[in-house]
Legacy VTK file of the C-alpha trace (Angstrom):
# vtk DataFile Version 3.0
C-alpha trace
ASCII
DATASET POLYDATA
POINTS 361 float
-37.835 10.520 -8.680
-39.437 13.344 -7.243
-36.949 16.563 -5.916
-37.751 16.079 -2.361
-36.801 12.008 -2.466
-33.395 12.905 -4.330
-32.728 15.401 -1.676
-33.379 12.985 1.524
-31.454 10.108 -0.620
-28.717 12.819 -1.046
-28.625 13.478 2.570
-28.751 9.492 3.773
-25.535 9.625 1.072
-23.651 12.117 2.735
-24.658 10.929 6.205
-23.258 7.243 4.902
-19.487 8.634 3.231
-19.370 11.484 5.543
-16.589 10.143 7.746
-14.911 9.415 4.227
-15.420 13.091 3.085
-14.371 14.581 6.965
-11.143 12.077 6.493
-10.187 13.276 2.895
-11.991 16.894 3.419
-13.848 16.846 -0.214
-17.254 16.721 -0.501
-17.835 13.489 -1.919
-15.535 9.999 -0.569
-14.376 9.454 -3.841
-10.941 8.528 -4.158
-8.826 8.791 -7.698
-7.532 5.437 -8.094
-3.388 5.671 -8.514
-2.380 4.666 -12.323
0.955 5.412 -13.502
1.012 7.354 -16.660
-2.418 8.192 -16.530
-2.991 10.339 -12.833
-0.860 13.186 -12.932
-1.861 16.657 -12.754
-4.547 17.209 -14.816
-6.705 14.194 -14.070
-6.030 14.624 -10.401
-6.409 18.323 -10.336
-10.013 17.454 -12.200
-11.191 14.932 -9.759
-10.059 17.433 -6.849
-11.872 20.325 -8.673
-14.855 18.332 -8.881
-15.671 17.210 -6.016
-13.384 14.018 -5.612
-10.164 13.353 -3.956
-7.065 13.586 -6.962
-4.325 10.374 -6.288
-0.742 11.648 -8.098
1.342 8.023 -9.141
4.291 8.668 -8.389
5.781 5.338 -9.701
8.893 5.387 -10.860
9.325 9.192 -10.785
12.484 10.595 -9.431
12.155 12.737 -6.641
12.756 15.909 -8.389
9.605 14.999 -11.182
7.732 14.577 -7.954
7.986 17.602 -6.922
7.229 19.377 -9.951
4.686 17.099 -10.780
2.976 18.271 -7.357
3.789 21.418 -7.984
1.420 21.592 -11.008
-0.792 19.581 -9.408
-1.271 23.133 -6.980
-1.428 24.818 -10.089
-4.707 23.750 -11.147
-6.737 22.776 -7.736
-6.530 24.437 -4.278
-8.476 21.671 -3.392
-7.024 18.651 -1.708
-5.400 15.756 -3.495
-2.941 13.054 -2.229
-0.007 11.257 -3.938
1.058 7.608 -4.115
3.941 6.237 -3.475
5.746 2.371 -4.289
6.764 0.936 -0.935
9.272 -0.550 -2.710
10.548 2.428 -4.944
14.765 2.807 -4.343
14.343 6.590 -3.387
11.589 6.015 -1.377
12.480 8.447 1.727
13.755 11.009 -0.864
10.302 10.706 -1.753
8.685 11.622 1.766
10.697 13.836 2.070
9.715 15.139 -0.812
5.611 15.189 0.178
6.642 16.947 3.226
8.262 19.893 1.825
5.284 20.713 -0.611
3.117 19.744 2.024
1.228 16.967 0.722
-1.892 16.117 3.274
-2.179 12.562 2.135
0.347 9.616 1.396
-0.991 6.882 -0.144
1.621 3.878 0.387
1.372 1.059 -2.133
3.192 -1.722 -3.316
3.587 -3.444 -0.434
3.256 -3.097 3.697
4.837 0.284 4.861
7.274 -0.134 7.931
5.754 1.608 11.220
8.865 3.818 10.874
7.805 4.746 6.967
4.733 5.376 8.682
5.470 7.560 11.209
7.528 9.303 9.026
4.486 10.139 6.586
2.400 11.366 9.842
5.751 13.713 11.483
5.650 15.479 8.344
2.248 16.667 8.505
0.175 14.129 6.576
-1.858 11.272 6.484
-1.250 7.691 5.966
-3.140 5.536 4.250
-2.019 1.848 3.179
-3.249 -0.880 1.502
-5.004 -3.648 3.172
-5.007 -7.745 1.136
-6.619 -9.340 4.590
-8.302 -8.480 8.227
-5.386 -8.927 9.821
-2.879 -7.040 7.749
-4.796 -4.638 8.427
-5.222 -4.444 11.665
-1.403 -4.467 11.551
-0.989 -1.738 9.837
-3.362 0.114 11.507
-1.597 -1.158 14.626
1.837 0.673 13.589
-0.109 3.585 12.764
-1.520 3.972 9.254
-4.630 6.723 9.651
-7.000 5.012 6.607
-7.189 1.851 4.713
-7.600 0.640 1.351
-9.021 -2.591 0.665
-8.838 -4.118 -3.500
-10.122 -6.503 -4.830
-9.099 -8.669 -7.372
-11.373 -6.885 -10.590
-9.323 -3.650 -10.272
-6.599 -3.209 -12.684
-3.110 -3.200 -12.655
-1.653 -5.687 -9.997
-4.380 -7.516 -8.207
-4.738 -10.077 -5.477
-6.845 -13.504 -5.256
-10.191 -12.193 -3.849
-12.967 -10.474 -4.629
-13.956 -7.053 -3.754
-17.564 -8.268 -2.475
-15.444 -10.513 -0.597
-12.782 -8.510 0.508
-15.887 -5.564 1.754
-17.288 -8.647 3.717
-14.379 -9.955 5.678
-13.329 -6.328 6.520
-15.239 -3.601 6.887
-17.742 -4.841 9.945
-14.501 -5.702 11.729
-12.071 -3.573 11.634
-13.835 0.080 12.437
-10.838 1.750 13.763
-10.101 3.613 10.776
-11.450 5.066 7.960
-11.668 2.588 5.250
-11.804 2.363 1.248
-12.892 0.234 -0.556
-11.823 -0.076 -4.535
-11.370 -2.887 -7.458
-14.489 -3.135 -10.247
-16.889 0.172 -9.122
-18.086 1.795 -11.827
-21.619 2.862 -10.903
-23.525 4.676 -8.407
-24.986 1.445 -6.686
-21.994 -0.254 -6.466
-20.683 2.677 -4.321
-23.955 2.972 -2.045
-23.265 -1.093 -1.436
-19.921 -0.398 -0.250
-20.708 2.547 2.357
-24.078 0.349 3.471
-21.212 -2.480 4.633
-18.888 -0.037 6.936
-16.984 1.719 4.126
-16.002 5.321 4.190
-15.818 5.996 0.661
-14.563 4.084 -2.697
-11.754 4.503 -4.725
-12.114 3.953 -8.792
-9.757 4.086 -11.428
-10.750 2.861 -14.740
-13.798 4.855 -15.366
-11.287 7.796 -15.093
-9.624 6.240 -17.745
-11.495 7.410 -20.737
-12.173 11.176 -18.773
-11.841 14.098 -21.068
-8.940 15.507 -18.609
-7.281 12.304 -19.158
-3.955 12.558 -20.836
-4.105 9.350 -21.976
-3.617 8.484 -25.960
-6.455 8.406 -27.860
-5.474 4.807 -29.312
-5.393 3.958 -25.627
-9.046 5.260 -24.912
-10.808 3.887 -27.398
-9.803 0.537 -26.423
-11.223 1.108 -23.343
-14.735 2.517 -24.612
-14.474 -1.072 -27.494
-14.092 -3.268 -24.748
-15.914 -5.010 -22.065
-15.771 -7.026 -18.767
-14.454 -10.128 -20.414
-11.817 -8.663 -21.656
-9.921 -7.527 -18.843
-7.497 -10.660 -17.872
-5.558 -11.209 -15.252
-1.712 -12.359 -16.410
-1.023 -16.158 -16.102
1.755 -18.168 -15.403
2.593 -21.333 -17.172
5.049 -23.047 -14.410
4.851 -22.205 -11.061
8.734 -22.318 -11.133
8.805 -18.792 -12.961
6.658 -16.688 -11.043
4.156 -14.295 -12.840
2.963 -11.147 -11.109
-0.479 -11.071 -11.688
-2.026 -8.216 -13.071
-4.862 -7.081 -15.139
-5.192 -5.810 -18.248
-7.263 -6.122 -21.408
-5.807 -8.657 -23.765
-3.957 -7.936 -26.712
-0.972 -9.465 -29.222
1.571 -8.215 -26.298
-0.563 -10.525 -23.774
-0.137 -13.867 -26.755
3.186 -12.752 -26.868
4.252 -12.545 -23.128
2.424 -16.656 -23.347
5.114 -17.483 -25.952
7.401 -15.892 -24.219
6.861 -18.156 -21.166
6.853 -20.868 -22.582
10.318 -20.538 -25.114
12.246 -19.433 -22.078
10.966 -22.473 -20.087
11.931 -24.630 -23.046
15.986 -22.913 -23.127
16.134 -23.500 -18.804
14.726 -27.120 -19.570
16.890 -27.486 -22.455
20.002 -25.875 -20.540
20.197 -22.712 -22.573
19.576 -20.769 -20.229
19.944 -20.981 -15.962
16.330 -20.266 -14.064
18.133 -16.630 -13.075
18.285 -15.625 -16.430
14.735 -17.372 -17.263
13.630 -15.037 -14.455
15.040 -11.719 -15.876
13.820 -12.565 -19.358
10.247 -12.491 -18.353
10.146 -9.980 -16.188
12.122 -7.366 -18.411
9.370 -8.361 -20.888
6.919 -5.422 -19.664
9.541 -3.162 -19.078
8.076 0.093 -20.227
4.873 -1.575 -21.632
2.626 0.565 -19.104
4.260 4.497 -20.697
4.504 2.689 -24.373
0.435 2.336 -24.381
-0.446 5.236 -22.349
1.214 7.743 -23.493
2.384 6.869 -27.294
-0.444 4.840 -28.117
0.499 0.816 -28.981
-2.154 -0.915 -27.527
-0.829 -3.971 -29.256
2.503 -4.159 -27.704
1.562 -2.767 -24.890
0.199 -2.421 -21.795
-3.592 -1.970 -21.345
-4.368 -2.338 -17.551
-7.528 -2.361 -16.459
-10.068 -3.361 -14.068
-13.442 -5.287 -15.316
-15.139 -2.351 -14.715
-13.935 -1.599 -17.908
-16.759 -2.835 -19.968
-18.957 0.282 -18.006
-16.640 2.479 -19.544
-18.704 3.517 -23.167
-17.666 7.351 -23.933
-15.108 10.123 -23.275
-16.416 12.356 -20.413
-15.192 15.424 -18.255
-14.644 14.195 -14.783
-17.311 16.763 -13.547
-19.828 14.830 -15.479
-18.413 11.296 -14.523
-18.872 11.954 -10.725
-22.404 13.171 -11.330
-23.342 10.350 -12.843
-21.875 7.936 -10.164
-23.446 10.372 -7.486
-27.131 10.579 -9.269
-27.151 6.227 -9.522
-26.109 6.377 -5.963
-28.932 8.371 -5.188
-31.850 6.829 -7.495
-30.410 3.539 -5.622
-30.939 4.856 -2.478
-34.054 6.549 -3.107
-35.259 2.752 -4.064
-35.248 1.869 -0.462
-37.674 3.725 0.691
-37.990 6.046 4.473
-34.939 6.950 5.759
-33.938 4.000 8.335
-34.970 1.374 5.535
-31.009 0.494 4.781
-28.469 -0.321 6.196
-26.996 2.575 6.262
-28.503 3.730 9.246
-26.591 1.003 10.847
-23.123 1.373 9.437
-22.718 4.951 10.097
-19.796 5.564 12.132
-21.001 5.835 15.757
-20.449 9.400 17.298
-17.662 7.204 19.972
-15.203 7.040 16.921
-15.271 11.260 16.989
-15.615 11.761 13.652
-19.088 13.339 12.127
LINES 1 362
361 0 1 2 3 4 5 6 7 8 9 10 11 12 13 14 15 16 17 18 19 20 21 22 23 24 25 26 27 28 29 30 31 32 33 34 35 36 37 38 39 40 41 42 43 44 45 46 47 48 49 50 51 52 53 54 55 56 57 58 59 60 61 62 63 64 65 66 67 68 69 70 71 72 73 74 75 76 77 78 79 80 81 82 83 84 85 86 87 88 89 90 91 92 93 94 95 96 97 98 99 100 101 102 103 104 105 106 107 108 109 110 111 112 113 114 115 116 117 118 119 120 121 122 123 124 125 126 127 128 129 130 131 132 133 134 135 136 137 138 139 140 141 142 143 144 145 146 147 148 149 150 151 152 153 154 155 156 157 158 159 160 161 162 163 164 165 166 167 168 169 170 171 172 173 174 175 176 177 178 179 180 181 182 183 184 185 186 187 188 189 190 191 192 193 194 195 196 197 198 199 200 201 202 203 204 205 206 207 208 209 210 211 212 213 214 215 216 217 218 219 220 221 222 223 224 225 226 227 228 229 230 231 232 233 234 235 236 237 238 239 240 241 242 243 244 245 246 247 248 249 250 251 252 253 254 255 256 257 258 259 260 261 262 263 264 265 266 267 268 269 270 271 272 273 274 275 276 277 278 279 280 281 282 283 284 285 286 287 288 289 290 291 292 293 294 295 296 297 298 299 300 301 302 303 304 305 306 307 308 309 310 311 312 313 314 315 316 317 318 319 320 321 322 323 324 325 326 327 328 329 330 331 332 333 334 335 336 337 338 339 340 341 342 343 344 345 346 347 348 349 350 351 352 353 354 355 356 357 358 359 360
């Protein structure tokens, strides 16, 4: 690619994600996925410093822990970053107070639909409110209740997942929901996929799995090695054996723990059927199996019995790299994809760019 064609491709890329960059306050509209135990101050600040938008994963943190993590991140970057809070956290209101006190600019609510009161509390605290939307109807409801932006995440993602693929969600939601910026997540691991989402109308993307093996990630070396060795097919959704004992679907790399979880379900179901356990006791035993398993894998390096949450893009993780190199690689791939399309008006990106009437860049 010539210097001139690369410059033209980068200009087109900048036009495609201008709305997302303006919303996030960043040079690129690439959000870091909030991954518990992984998306802490070091990785988040590295993503923001490299031109992306890091997002702290609060997870089960207490308010004082979150306050310390936000302060620690601010000590490492002067660039914008966000905080991801779990909607069902028992101290959600206090966590929102912490975000307000720490002048967090963007709050992402995950783990269920936030109430209108929660969204108002975020906005009254001076932050922009973001929510997840698994359907067009729920996305419109979130916007009506006050969400400033949405994330749509396909089943290819790691961790807790829904049933619909990223490409189908994008086609279902992006053409018809233009009131707020929408970021696409799930299975995105190359620049060509970023361009595809932007051309359908996305404001930007969210990427998690590709950043797990960043040099700046504190994930245990053994955890990183499982990602580097894995293929897309190794990232499997948890299996529910009996509908009487529902299992929340989680995508993770198969390991000995996955097999043990299947064996446990069978054993519990047999005990309930034999009258040795009540159904509620059985449900609790199944639910508790993975308690603490993600921390054991990420922090302690227990890759046999820990939870190896990973998206299907794990097959594109081939080595440990600095965050800046990962982002540069994604951008170069996106530019190459756009350059191959030819002239400035040859791609769907022109049609997907935000109309001036929406009042954004």
